[in-house]
C-alpha positions as a Markdown table, in Angstrom:
| # | Residue | x | y | z |
|---|---|---|---|---|
| 1 | Met | 0.0 | 0.0 | 0.0 |
| 2 | Glu | 2.8 | 2.4 | 0.9 |
| 3 | Thr | 4.6 | 1.7 | -2.4 |
| 4 | Ala | 1.5 | 2.4 | -4.4 |
| 5 | Ala | 0.9 | 5.6 | -2.6 |
| 6 | Glu | 4.5 | 6.7 | -3.1 |
| 7 | Glu | 4.2 | 5.9 | -6.9 |
| 8 | Asn | 1.0 | 8.0 | -7.1 |
| 9 | Thr | 2.7 | 10.8 | -5.3 |
| 10 | Glu | 5.7 | 10.7 | -7.7 |
| 11 | Gln | 3.4 | 10.6 | -10.7 |
| 12 | Ser | 1.4 | 13.6 | -9.5 |
| 13 | Gln | 4.7 | 15.5 | -8.8 |
| 14 | Asp | 5.9 | 14.7 | -12.4 |
| 15 | Lys | 2.6 | 15.9 | -13.9 |
| 16 | Lys | 2.8 | 19.0 | -11.8 |
| 17 | Gly | 6.4 | 19.6 | -12.9 |
| 18 | Cys | 5.5 | 19.2 | -16.6 |
| 19 | Phe | 2.5 | 21.6 | -16.1 |
| 20 | Glu | 4.7 | 24.2 | -14.5 |
| 21 | Cys | 7.3 | 23.8 | -17.2 |
| 22 | Cys | 4.7 | 24.3 | -19.9 |
| 23 | Ile | 3.3 | 27.4 | -18.2 |
| 24 | Lys | 6.8 | 28.8 | -17.9 |
| 25 | Cys | 7.5 | 28.2 | -21.6 |
| 26 | Leu | 4.2 | 29.7 | -22.6 |
| 27 | Gly | 4.9 | 32.7 | -20.4 |
| 28 | Gly | 8.1 | 33.4 | -22.3 |
| 29 | Val | 6.5 | 33.6 | -25.7 |
| 30 | Pro | 6.2 | 37.2 | -27.1 |
| 31 | Tyr | 2.7 | 36.9 | -28.3 |
| 32 | Ala | 2.6 | 40.5 | -29.5 |
| 33 | Ser | 5.7 | 40.0 | -31.7 |
| 34 | Leu | 4.2 | 36.7 | -32.9 |
| 35 | Val | 1.0 | 38.3 | -34.0 |
| 36 | Ala | 3.0 | 41.2 | -35.7 |
| 37 | Thr | 5.2 | 38.6 | -37.5 |
| 38 | Ile | 2.3 | 36.6 | -38.8 |
| 39 | Leu | 0.6 | 39.8 | -40.0 |
| 40 | Cys | 3.8 | 41.1 | -41.6 |
| 41 | Phe | 4.4 | 37.7 | -43.4 |
| 42 | Ser | 0.8 | 37.7 | -44.6 |
| 43 | Gly | 0.9 | 41.3 | -45.9 |
| 44 | Val | 4.2 | 40.9 | -47.7 |
| 45 | Ala | 3.1 | 37.6 | -49.2 |
| 46 | Leu | -0.1 | 39.1 | -50.6 |
| 47 | Phe | 1.7 | 42.2 | -51.9 |
| 48 | Cys | 4.5 | 40.3 | -53.6 |
| 49 | Gly | 2.5 | 37.4 | -54.9 |
| 50 | Cys | -0.5 | 39.2 | -56.2 |
| 51 | Gly | 1.5 | 42.2 | -57.4 |
| 52 | His | 3.9 | 40.0 | -59.4 |
| 53 | Val | 1.0 | 38.3 | -61.3 |
| 54 | Ala | -1.0 | 41.5 | -61.7 |
| 55 | Leu | 2.0 | 43.3 | -63.3 |
| 56 | Ala | 2.4 | 40.4 | -65.8 |
| 57 | Gly | -1.3 | 40.6 | -66.7 |
| 58 | Thr | -1.0 | 44.4 | -67.1 |
| 59 | Ile | 1.7 | 44.0 | -69.8 |
| 60 | Ser | -0.5 | 41.5 | -71.6 |
| 61 | Ile | -3.5 | 43.8 | -71.6 |
| 62 | Leu | -1.4 | 46.8 | -72.7 |
| 63 | Glu | 0.1 | 44.9 | -75.6 |
| 64 | Gln | -3.2 | 43.5 | -76.8 |
| 65 | His | -5.5 | 46.6 | -76.5 |
| 66 | Phe | -3.5 | 49.8 | -76.1 |
| 67 | Ser | 0.0 | 49.6 | -77.7 |
| 68 | Thr | 0.6 | 47.2 | -80.6 |
| 69 | Asn | 4.1 | 48.5 | -81.2 |
| 70 | Ala | 6.6 | 47.2 | -78.6 |
| 71 | Thr | 8.9 | 50.3 | -78.8 |
| 72 | Asp | 6.0 | 52.5 | -77.6 |
| 73 | His | 5.9 | 50.8 | -74.2 |
| 74 | Ala | 9.5 | 49.4 | -74.0 |
| 75 | Met | 10.3 | 51.6 | -71.0 |
| 76 | Leu | 7.2 | 50.6 | -69.1 |
| 77 | Thr | 8.0 | 46.9 | -69.8 |
| 78 | Glu | 11.5 | 47.4 | -68.4 |
| 79 | Val | 10.1 | 49.2 | -65.3 |
| 80 | Ile | 7.6 | 46.4 | -64.7 |
| 81 | Lys | 10.3 | 43.7 | -65.0 |
| 82 | Leu | 12.5 | 45.7 | -62.6 |
| 83 | Met | 9.6 | 45.9 | -60.2 |
| 84 | Gln | 9.1 | 42.2 | -60.4 |
| 85 | Tyr | 12.8 | 41.6 | -59.4 |
| 86 | Val | 12.4 | 44.1 | -56.6 |
| 87 | Ile | 9.4 | 42.1 | -55.4 |
| 88 | Tyr | 11.7 | 39.1 | -55.1 |
| 89 | Gly | 14.1 | 41.1 | -52.9 |
| 90 | Ile | 11.3 | 42.5 | -50.8 |
| 91 | Ala | 9.9 | 39.0 | -50.1 |
| 92 | Ser | 13.3 | 37.6 | -49.1 |
| 93 | Phe | 14.3 | 40.6 | -47.0 |
| 94 | Phe | 11.1 | 40.7 | -45.0 |
| 95 | Phe | 11.1 | 37.0 | -44.4 |
| 96 | Leu | 14.5 | 37.3 | -42.8 |
| 97 | Tyr | 13.7 | 40.6 | -41.0 |
| 98 | Gly | 10.4 | 39.2 | -39.5 |
| 99 | Ile | 12.3 | 36.2 | -38.1 |
| 100 | Ile | 15.0 | 38.5 | -36.6 |
| 101 | Leu | 12.3 | 40.8 | -35.0 |
| 102 | Leu | 10.6 | 37.7 | -33.6 |
| 103 | Ala | 13.9 | 36.4 | -32.2 |
| 104 | Glu | 14.5 | 39.9 | -30.7 |
| 105 | Gly | 11.1 | 39.6 | -29.0 |
| 106 | Phe | 12.0 | 36.3 | -27.5 |
| 107 | Tyr | 15.3 | 37.8 | -26.3 |
| 108 | Thr | 13.6 | 40.9 | -24.7 |
| 109 | Thr | 10.9 | 38.8 | -23.0 |
| 110 | Ser | 13.6 | 36.5 | -21.5 |
| 111 | Ala | 15.6 | 39.5 | -20.4 |
| 112 | Val | 12.7 | 41.1 | -18.6 |
| 113 | Lys | 11.2 | 37.9 | -17.0 |
| 114 | Glu | 14.6 | 36.5 | -15.9 |
| 115 | Leu | 16.0 | 39.8 | -14.6 |
| 116 | His | 16.7 | 38.3 | -11.2 |
| 117 | Gly | 18.3 | 35.2 | -12.6 |
| 118 | Glu | 21.7 | 34.6 | -14.3 |
| 119 | Phe | 20.6 | 36.2 | -17.6 |
| 120 | Lys | 21.7 | 39.9 | -17.8 |
| 121 | Thr | 21.1 | 42.5 | -20.4 |
| 122 | Thr | 24.2 | 44.1 | -22.0 |
| 123 | Ile | 24.9 | 47.5 | -23.6 |
| 124 | Cys | 25.2 | 45.8 | -27.0 |
| 125 | Gly | 21.8 | 44.2 | -26.6 |
| 126 | Arg | 20.2 | 47.6 | -25.8 |
| 127 | Cys | 21.9 | 49.2 | -28.8 |
| 128 | Ile | 20.7 | 46.5 | -31.1 |
| 129 | Ser | 17.1 | 47.0 | -29.8 |
| 130 | Gly | 17.4 | 50.7 | -30.4 |
| 131 | Met | 18.8 | 50.1 | -33.9 |
| 132 | Phe | 15.7 | 47.9 | -34.7 |
| 133 | Val | 13.4 | 50.7 | -33.5 |
| 134 | Phe | 15.0 | 53.1 | -35.9 |
| 135 | Leu | 15.1 | 50.6 | -38.8 |
| 136 | Thr | 11.5 | 49.6 | -38.3 |
| 137 | Tyr | 10.5 | 53.3 | -38.3 |
| 138 | Val | 12.3 | 53.9 | -41.6 |
| 139 | Leu | 10.7 | 50.7 | -43.2 |
| 140 | Gly | 7.3 | 51.8 | -41.9 |
| 141 | Val | 7.6 | 55.2 | -43.6 |
| 142 | Ala | 8.8 | 53.5 | -46.8 |
| 143 | Trp | 5.9 | 51.1 | -46.8 |
| 144 | Leu | 3.5 | 54.0 | -46.4 |
| 145 | Gly | 4.8 | 55.1 | -49.8 |
| 146 | Val | 4.5 | 51.6 | -51.2 |
| 147 | Phe | 0.9 | 51.5 | -50.0 |
| 148 | Gly | 0.1 | 54.8 | -51.7 |
| 149 | Phe | 1.9 | 53.7 | -54.9 |
| 150 | Ser | 0.0 | 50.4 | -55.0 |
| 151 | Ala | -3.3 | 52.3 | -55.0 |
| 152 | Val | -2.4 | 53.9 | -58.4 |
| 153 | Pro | -3.1 | 50.8 | -60.5 |
| 154 | Val | -6.3 | 50.1 | -58.5 |
| 155 | Phe | -7.5 | 53.6 | -59.4 |
| 156 | Met | -6.6 | 53.1 | -63.1 |
| 157 | Phe | -8.3 | 49.7 | -63.3 |
| 158 | Tyr | -11.3 | 51.0 | -61.4 |
| 159 | Asn | -11.7 | 53.8 | -64.0 |
| 160 | Met | -11.6 | 51.3 | -66.8 |
| 161 | Trp | -14.1 | 49.0 | -65.1 |
| 162 | Ser | -16.5 | 51.9 | -64.3 |
| 163 | Thr | -16.3 | 53.0 | -67.9 |
| 164 | Cys | -17.2 | 49.5 | -69.1 |
| 165 | Glu | -20.1 | 49.5 | -66.7 |
| 166 | Ala | -21.3 | 52.8 | -68.1 |
| 167 | Ile | -21.2 | 51.2 | -71.6 |
| 168 | Arg | -23.2 | 48.2 | -70.5 |
| 169 | Ser | -25.8 | 50.3 | -68.8 |
| 170 | Leu | -26.5 | 52.7 | -71.7 |
| 171 | Pro | -30.2 | 52.9 | -72.5 |
| 172 | Ala | -31.5 | 52.1 | -76.0 |
| 173 | Asn | -32.7 | 55.6 | -76.6 |
| 174 | Met | -29.5 | 57.3 | -75.7 |
| 175 | Thr | -28.2 | 59.8 | -78.2 |
| 176 | Val | -24.5 | 59.1 | -77.3 |
| 177 | Ser | -23.0 | 56.1 | -79.1 |
| 178 | Ala | -21.1 | 53.5 | -77.1 |
| 179 | Asp | -18.1 | 54.0 | -79.5 |
| 180 | Gln | -17.8 | 57.6 | -78.2 |
| 181 | Ile | -17.0 | 56.3 | -74.7 |
| 182 | Cys | -13.3 | 55.6 | -74.5 |
| 183 | Val | -10.5 | 55.0 | -72.1 |
| 184 | Asp | -7.2 | 56.6 | -73.1 |
| 185 | Ile | -4.4 | 55.0 | -71.2 |
| 186 | Arg | -1.9 | 57.6 | -72.5 |
| 187 | Gln | -3.4 | 60.2 | -70.2 |
| 188 | Tyr | -1.9 | 58.4 | -67.2 |
| 189 | Gly | 1.6 | 58.9 | -68.6 |
| 190 | Ile | 2.6 | 55.2 | -68.6 |
| 191 | Ile | 3.0 | 55.0 | -72.4 |
| 192 | Ser | 3.9 | 57.7 | -75.0 |
| 193 | Trp | 1.4 | 59.8 | -76.8 |
| 194 | Asn | 2.6 | 58.3 | -80.1 |
| 195 | Ala | 1.4 | 54.8 | -79.0 |
| 196 | Val | -1.1 | 53.2 | -81.4 |
| 197 | Pro | -4.0 | 52.8 | -80.8 |
| 198 | Gly | -3.5 | 54.3 | -77.3 |
| 199 | Arg | -7.1 | 54.0 | -76.3 |
| 200 | Ala | -10.0 | 51.6 | -76.4 |
| 201 | Cys | -13.6 | 52.5 | -77.1 |
| 202 | Gly | -17.1 | 51.0 | -77.2 |
| 203 | Ser | -17.3 | 47.3 | -77.9 |
| 204 | Val | -13.5 | 46.9 | -77.8 |
| 205 | Leu | -13.4 | 48.3 | -74.3 |
| 206 | Ala | -16.3 | 46.2 | -73.2 |
| 207 | Ser | -14.8 | 43.1 | -74.6 |
| 208 | Met | -11.5 | 43.9 | -72.8 |
| 209 | Cys | -13.3 | 44.2 | -69.5 |
| 210 | Arg | -14.8 | 40.8 | -70.0 |
| 211 | Thr | -11.5 | 39.1 | -70.4 |
| 212 | Ser | -10.1 | 37.0 | -67.5 |
| 213 | Glu | -6.8 | 38.8 | -67.6 |
| 214 | Phe | -8.5 | 42.2 | -66.8 |
| 215 | Asp | -10.7 | 40.8 | -64.1 |
| 216 | Leu | -7.8 | 38.9 | -62.5 |
| 217 | Ser | -5.4 | 41.8 | -62.7 |
| 218 | Tyr | -7.9 | 44.2 | -61.2 |
| 219 | His | -8.7 | 42.0 | -58.2 |
| 220 | Leu | -5.0 | 41.1 | -57.7 |
| 221 | Phe | -4.1 | 44.8 | -57.5 |
| 222 | Ile | -6.8 | 45.3 | -54.9 |
| 223 | Val | -5.4 | 42.4 | -52.8 |
| 224 | Ala | -1.8 | 43.6 | -53.3 |
| 225 | Cys | -2.9 | 47.1 | -52.0 |
| 226 | Ala | -4.6 | 45.4 | -49.0 |
| 227 | Gly | -1.4 | 43.4 | -48.4 |
| 228 | Ala | 0.7 | 46.6 | -48.4 |
| 229 | Gly | -1.7 | 48.1 | -45.9 |
| 230 | Ala | -1.5 | 45.0 | -43.7 |
| 231 | Thr | 2.3 | 45.3 | -43.8 |
| 232 | Val | 2.1 | 48.9 | -42.7 |
| 233 | Ile | 0.0 | 47.9 | -39.8 |
| 234 | Ala | 2.4 | 45.1 | -38.9 |
| 235 | Leu | 5.4 | 47.5 | -38.9 |
| 236 | Ile | 3.5 | 50.0 | -36.7 |
| 237 | His | 2.8 | 47.1 | -34.4 |
| 238 | Phe | 6.4 | 46.1 | -34.4 |
| 239 | Leu | 7.4 | 49.7 | -33.7 |
| 240 | Met | 5.3 | 49.9 | -30.6 |
| 241 | Ile | 6.6 | 46.5 | -29.4 |
| 242 | Leu | 10.2 | 47.4 | -30.0 |
| 243 | Ser | 9.8 | 50.8 | -28.3 |
| 244 | Ser | 8.2 | 49.2 | -25.3 |
| 245 | Asn | 10.9 | 46.4 | -25.2 |
| 246 | Trp | 13.7 | 49.0 | -25.4 |
| 247 | Ala | 12.2 | 50.9 | -22.4 |
| 248 | Tyr | 11.9 | 47.6 | -20.5 |
| 249 | Leu | 15.6 | 46.8 | -21.2 |
| 250 | Lys | 16.6 | 50.3 | -20.1 |
| 251 | Asp | 14.8 | 49.9 | -16.8 |
| 252 | Ala | 16.2 | 46.4 | -16.5 |
| 253 | Ser | 19.7 | 47.7 | -16.9 |
| 254 | Lys | 19.1 | 50.3 | -14.1 |
| 255 | Met | 17.7 | 47.5 | -11.9 |
| 256 | Gln | 20.8 | 45.4 | -12.6 |
| 257 | Ala | 23.1 | 48.3 | -11.7 |
| 258 | Tyr | 21.2 | 48.8 | -8.4 |
| 259 | Gln | 21.4 | 45.1 | -7.5 |
| 260 | Asp | 25.1 | 45.0 | -8.3 |
| 261 | Ile | 25.8 | 48.0 | -6.1 |
| 262 | Lys | 23.6 | 46.6 | -3.3 |
| 263 | Ala | 25.4 | 43.2 | -3.5 |
| 264 | Lys | 28.8 | 45.0 | -3.4 |
| 265 | Glu | 27.8 | 47.0 | -0.3 |
| 266 | Glu | 26.5 | 43.9 | 1.4 |
| 267 | Gln | 29.8 | 42.1 | 0.7 |
| 268 | Glu | 31.8 | 45.0 | 2.0 |
| 269 | Leu | 29.6 | 45.1 | 5.1 |
| 270 | Gln | 30.2 | 41.4 | 5.7 |
| 271 | Asp | 33.9 | 41.9 | 5.3 |
| 272 | Ile | 33.9 | 44.8 | 7.8 |
| 273 | Gln | 32.0 | 42.7 | 10.3 |
| 274 | Ser | 34.3 | 39.7 | 9.9 |
| 275 | Arg | 37.4 | 41.9 | 10.3 |
| 276 | Ser | 35.8 | 43.5 | 13.4 |
| 277 | Lys | 35.2 | 40.0 | 14.9 |
| 278 | Glu | 38.8 | 39.0 | 14.2 |
| 279 | Gln | 40.2 | 42.1 | 15.9 |
| 280 | Leu | 37.9 | 41.6 | 18.9 |
| 281 | Asn | 39.1 | 38.0 | 19.2 |
| 282 | Ser | 42.7 | 39.1 | 19.0 |
| 283 | Tyr | 42.2 | 41.7 | 21.8 |
| 284 | Thr | 40.5 | 39.1 | 24.1 |
């Protein structure tokens, strides 16, 4: 009976130890940084993936309906190809940067929670945290520009789509012909004024809007713009987290300095007391 009771006690202690270990591990997870990382990865993935496909579809629409001569839109084609390569770099950079910021979140959480243990913050660690705050701020401002720039093709495609809807909804007794309703892509400045035909009117414009390439590119540009907005929100979230963590590390360093001074004073006091006892014993 005693052996069975002892085994049950040991098993309950093991379960309790595992439970406490799990709680300790979960308490060290930087949930705010984890949410910001997932949001950043999602936003960058949407922007890069959808933007890459939408740019390829834009070239196809341009060549088929607005500029039959390749030399008229050669510069635009080169710019779009360059932007596609930039998208590859953005995806790779932010995948690495998100992992680094998540690791920094784990480091800061451990530094704060284990302040009274063997783990200690260093000046180098605080400088790295401050550098991440500055870099994330710069990236956030840059992504605001990217978000605004990604809204431009959405605006252009929306204008073309609304024009097509106007053609479809023309009443039968309307004096204005559908062929008089046009979209001139040259007015946006993306191709030269010498491009032929340069614009699409009436049934040609309506047939273009019914193509799968137009519909796919339009919706992908919308998703890419939303992804850029999500990335901006994620970087703002990261900026708040990093600023808070840097403040925590600064307070932690002050606490460590106070504890070191206190421990040194206590050691000196003990040394003085021991020397006093030795001198008293020598006199007696």
